[in-house]
Steps between C-alpha positions, in 0.01 A plus 500: 500500500252616256577538121464878530738510789744274318496734194565806723803330648669459159730787399483518122802638319540857358271666750628837640370737760503801276243765406333440163290820490704661213458183289123444536439592139651156407239309697257453204769394270642241749154369579420463127839314463399259781157436350643442153756244606272328758246423223757299304512136584875444544551140613870539562720759669700554185182591310394733784834685476464535128145632540624774735784601264263513202247706685761751611645517143150557354394762762806645685421693811467869442690639797374841632859607570848356449662246738752728664623270775442161663213632721301581187550135374402366845182714495392355160556146625317569825210635296488178295484301838220719627301455175564118541362505853194703394418247225544199736276673760220528239562160340643258754424196281774609254761575772763251386475613133520876601798432737688323222416777250600771749830345567574472128394852439719645779796288383460629145446854627816502708705442178301746289511773766877474513513534126279810519724640769816454300332649186403800709865544620613487132262788421635692803857460377399597144378837628817598684481746775133567458424128546721491806311784667165332421620176660627688806158670521313167461707343779443796721860575582549850339667632810779246486591532133473870415770618260709369208752297694251331728287413206788336324582294810132409522491382132813286562321323763186454278731364225596215743134387530455515124818298422433236770123475411354576842220729626607836661475477875455860626653460852828379337568816312668659803761220502819477297515360146686191627226407745224573245674268252543223763130522625334540165719221352396266776123580440538448130677174550229393746233588244372840614144472613443135397808306635660265254522207735119526563446506121712191452314311772162595357612388156622167629176428689278618217700282241447204753124567495483537120678165472201330681730403793300674775197342681290673625573823298694779672295783650650849505536467873699182445732667249557802718582279804750291300659794328537691826619207717719287272815544306510401127748221581282358780179522288673293224632251757159442652337484158744235370440291823122517463507418128732208562286351772139598406522602131342842580534796731257575771500865617467430868780247490715751314455735788645256747849494641730290271616248756151458639356458147768240418423298821125522441532366148722216625242405762220522240689265268557252790127520596403426138746210493350363830150536372590283195668236717206482732259431222725227358539339841125509570430347163734218585305438832183467298323818593221626279529835308279679753710360787827606324366863451387516871815354658759662278368841601538423872825323558861545386679218319752453789211465748338227293832310468541519876148359549566209258815416697312498825227272366741277304323595180155381625353837586125549417406774249239612759787582737667726243162678443499617861674819409812660646407471868412132470816424316707693755343306783578173335860605449534637857357183650680266251171347420413421866239627743579776754752407767386438858686804621320725250163355611591565874601859439192579309267327749653688796456837332150434393369329821696674775553847353189526285704590194329475159562156348654623173745724692581211737572262213706753310714560810543138570592421142802734515609394845495123480816457711371704794355328812183600670703636792688729265167612347363580852801722571449684169126553579577625852765742355252645260214533757725663759608764252154562360364550849783733591485708196119521499501636858776747425338623175128497581506518878288206601530112489464325169182305431511127437357520145743775396786301662408184309468695175846665555650158580369370161667799329823438691516132413453583137835683501803321363725590788399517865821566698590799715744628245258480209199661673506866590253709697333626188433141391309420812306826495417442134368148582289648779356776281403254230351260753294772667373629170404143387312426817328837510387457140357155574315627799342790307399272217284304748287819537440553130135394525391828657247714310597848374318663802677271742835564340457877543424443870794263535738751343394784734833484690685560171275800425554654843878477456492656149306797642826612669702527172616857483564525119167574324590335166653195665190462723266514196702230325500267814125559540452394137699180559309441822167518295624240263565253783146576633347438154694205373625303805764495770743347242535642146742392225771762478463552125124550532545761785751691287261505211215627721725773627623606152136545385486800731779700325427805709626335814742264326642661192772232462577138611776649726233679713324174556812323604585786735159483671536125535845534647359756757225250606762220521785683660373806704171344611573128451139460404539268203704190429570304175428129462619399153350748254214589744489800740313449825408729794693380807297372804596787724283729294202265489218491749257223409150491675461206745257324276759475227794370706637167377844555656635761737586827319805563717784270422684542831 
């Protein structure tokens, strides 16, 4: 995921989907506030908070109209967020600073806007009935509170908001006074627009960072994730664990599940202990400093102790320097050469079945107790199923080279019984074997010139002519041209880069992937060998003078 996409996935606090049109007159003031605070070099969060409070005290926002209800406060906070995004878009190098300043400004504004709102309510009550009528008009509910008695009921409800210290919420005014008291009280206890629990968690994390206990420093995305996903109690619990074990807090570790974090720290501590014991043991064996550094990075302390037991304490340092695989072989064989049964199984697979030597040895090493007769039954079981499923799936007999390749894939599996292997396992082996063999066959024809390649790929061109969708046909023609120009096999990344250069045909990487899937699935014209895409032999017609092997694999 790119950094930009990662930023977009973060939901920063105090953002509201409200219209800010009526408050646009505040935009220059808020932008000036951002620039004033961002220029100051506050090294700690506490200093940054103080800078925001001082700037708002020195130059309070001149509101174009009073804060009548919570939607007005939300609009001002949303406007501050929009200004923050505009500044970041024009100056992405200072994104972290602007994000921090923006959060502190919106946090401070949420308190000051509530104070402004309560002051406005005080002025309304001071003006009596005239103030009540003005408030009804500003809220747009004149039809519901027309008359002396309705106005008095209305002002009793407004008095509840003023006493509790909460914003007026317009849709609630049609409810009873009891419900208004309960709902507005719950909002005030929660912290109105900036929840109290969020404030406490931010303060805890910022104090942790100001105490030089965080490495690397928190980003705003880190803080928002931790505040949104963890409780105050769990944050403190994980922080205490990290400081006790490491002496500092790492943001990514703080994001982890507590039990997983505890287990990981325990394993890290054990690994560090093993590392120190390894170096001590190697020093006692007489290893040089370079040998100690090399071996201690490649074997566990327990493995080395086992090796020393097997060798009665007379193991050569060079044996230890063989790395993990050599050490495991020594342990597995108990210091002895391969058993006769292991040699017999590997020899049978290599000589009689034509299996690759490394695969044969790997299979024999894990089946030392099996006899050659048992191995023959296993091979026959795999071959019969491969032949049967190939005939059922593709409609013609399997070729010897594909069968041998599929057998190698099958023998590489851990379990080879009727219960462990399903139809999809056999078909997957056959697909992979077929793709590998086809790719190897095509690679033998890579020495063709560009002109000969165009002639050889004529069958592919003729098939693409029948594509009915015009845009798809143009995309497939373009890919066909790349194979003509650069070879019958092209690295997948290179082919994608060539396609993306033509942004008219391929406006996005997804379009490239779709075209390749069409060639691979609907046409079965390309196959993948590792990270390389190759034209399959069925779509290649090589001139007689260039034949090194038959083009048709059947």
